[in-house]
C-alpha positions as a printed NumPy array, in Angstrom:
array([[ -0.005,   0.012,   0.014],
       [  2.826,   2.399,   0.934],
       [  4.557,   1.684,  -2.376],
       [  1.368,   2.372,  -4.364],
       [  0.968,   5.737,  -2.637],
       [  4.591,   6.608,  -3.397],
       [  4.114,   5.715,  -7.065],
       [  0.912,   7.758,  -7.223],
       [  2.634,  10.766,  -5.653],
       [  5.572,  10.491,  -8.082],
       [  3.192,  10.331, -11.061],
       [  1.326,  13.354,  -9.749],
       [  4.552,  15.335,  -9.278],
       [  5.688,  14.519, -12.845],
       [  2.328,  15.515, -14.318],
       [  2.307,  18.851, -12.523],
       [  5.896,  19.794, -13.356],
       [  5.705,  18.852, -17.013],
       [  8.114,  15.983, -16.391],
       [ 11.084,  18.254, -15.786],
       [ 13.71 ,  17.52 , -13.235],
       [ 13.819,  21.204, -12.356],
       [ 10.261,  21.658, -11.168],
       [  9.544,  25.385, -11.019],
       [ 10.781,  27.469, -13.916],
       [ 12.739,  30.722, -13.412],
       [ 10.282,  32.544, -15.739],
       [  7.367,  31.495, -17.849],
       [  7.994,  30.739, -21.528],
       [  6.019,  33.821, -22.538],
       [  8.443,  36.047, -20.528],
       [ 11.386,  34.876, -22.629],
       [  9.322,  34.954, -25.8  ],
       [  8.138,  38.512, -25.42 ],
       [ 11.597,  39.805, -24.43 ],
       [ 13.446,  38.114, -27.266],
       [ 10.806,  38.789, -29.901],
       [ 10.659,  42.467, -28.993],
       [ 14.443,  42.697, -29.139],
       [ 14.329,  41.242, -32.69 ],
       [ 11.626,  43.628, -33.821],
       [  9.231,  40.742, -34.22 ],
       [  5.591,  40.146, -33.431],
       [  4.586,  37.675, -30.688],
       [  1.719,  35.137, -30.74 ],
       [  0.825,  35.52 , -34.449],
       [ -2.264,  33.562, -35.418],
       [ -1.739,  31.825, -38.76 ],
       [ -4.43 ,  31.075, -41.387],
       [ -5.042,  27.6  , -39.968],
       [ -5.556,  29.1  , -36.447],
       [ -2.245,  27.829, -35.024],
       [ -0.091,  30.448, -33.312],
       [  3.561,  31.058, -33.938],
       [  5.481,  32.318, -30.923],
       [  7.382,  35.027, -32.832],
       [  7.43 ,  36.211, -36.412],
       [ 10.358,  38.377, -37.522],
       [ 11.158,  39.823, -40.911],
       [ 12.897,  36.559, -41.906],
       [ 11.892,  33.856, -39.399],
       [  8.998,  31.957, -37.903],
       [ 10.242,  31.122, -34.418],
       [  9.108,  28.536, -31.891],
       [ 10.147,  29.282, -28.282],
       [ 10.66 ,  26.244, -25.991],
       [ 12.446,  25.26 , -22.824],
       [ 15.488,  23.088, -23.364],
       [ 13.792,  19.873, -22.342],
       [ 11.192,  20.415, -25.127],
       [ 13.816,  20.7  , -27.873],
       [ 12.33 ,  17.909, -29.966],
       [  8.875,  19.52 , -30.058],
       [ 10.505,  22.755, -31.222],
       [ 11.778,  21.04 , -34.366],
       [  8.36 ,  20.055, -35.665],
       [  6.664,  23.276, -34.66 ],
       [  9.295,  25.529, -36.225],
       [  9.242,  23.552, -39.464],
       [  5.458,  23.778, -39.609],
       [  5.387,  27.498, -38.837],
       [  8.031,  28.061, -41.537],
       [  5.883,  26.159, -44.037],
       [  2.761,  28.15 , -43.109],
       [  4.498,  31.539, -43.299],
       [  7.101,  31.049, -46.041],
       [  9.752,  32.194, -43.572],
       [ 12.854,  30.392, -42.384],
       [ 12.121,  28.202, -39.342],
       [ 13.768,  29.114, -36.048],
       [ 13.891,  27.928, -32.455],
       [ 14.606,  30.057, -29.416],
       [ 15.823,  27.49 , -26.878],
       [ 15.478,  28.474, -23.234],
       [ 18.396,  27.219, -21.188],
       [ 17.825,  28.098, -17.538],
       [ 20.982,  26.482, -16.214],
       [ 24.29 ,  25.113, -17.463],
       [ 22.778,  21.622, -17.117],
       [ 20.367,  22.542, -19.908],
       [ 23.148,  22.857, -22.493],
       [ 22.73 ,  19.194, -23.242],
       [ 19.452,  20.03 , -24.896],
       [ 21.135,  22.464, -27.3  ],
       [ 23.589,  19.726, -28.242],
       [ 20.752,  17.28 , -28.91 ],
       [ 18.853,  19.818, -30.975],
       [ 21.839,  20.905, -33.009],
       [ 22.968,  17.314, -33.705],
       [ 19.519,  16.466, -35.191],
       [ 19.506,  19.62 , -37.253],
       [ 22.995,  18.869, -38.625],
       [ 22.438,  15.158, -39.222],
       [ 19.318,  15.724, -41.289],
       [ 20.389,  19.003, -42.904],
       [ 17.421,  20.888, -41.543],
       [ 17.276,  24.612, -42.301],
       [ 16.401,  25.685, -38.755],
       [ 18.198,  28.593, -37.107],
       [ 18.684,  28.347, -33.337],
       [ 19.136,  30.974, -30.695],
       [ 19.587,  30.486, -26.956],
       [ 18.355,  32.551, -24.036],
       [ 18.567,  32.117, -20.259],
       [ 21.288,  31.637, -17.646],
       [ 22.511,  28.415, -19.293],
       [ 23.102,  30.174, -22.648],
       [ 26.048,  32.145, -21.365]])
């Protein structure tokens, strides 16, 4: 019985933290998105013709903003937003700590291996 309660509590914890080992985020994704997009002269939360929303549209890019541990999702979303807008796909990867740099390495290795035309930027404490 005690083991079942422990398993249930662990599952609840994972579901409420999005499965991250870090738990609470330093800032919400939108905070990074708005700051970076504004700095780039872009427009945040652009609704596309199919009613999906791109995190940031700049003069040249359709950018998906994701935390490091969601790097794989960023690939598909950025490619789709690029297709929908005719702009070059981009990913702004949020790295909140040095430990998050592994996600940039994973993302970049997939992009290089498959010759994807996705530009990547990093933001957060782990990016420096």
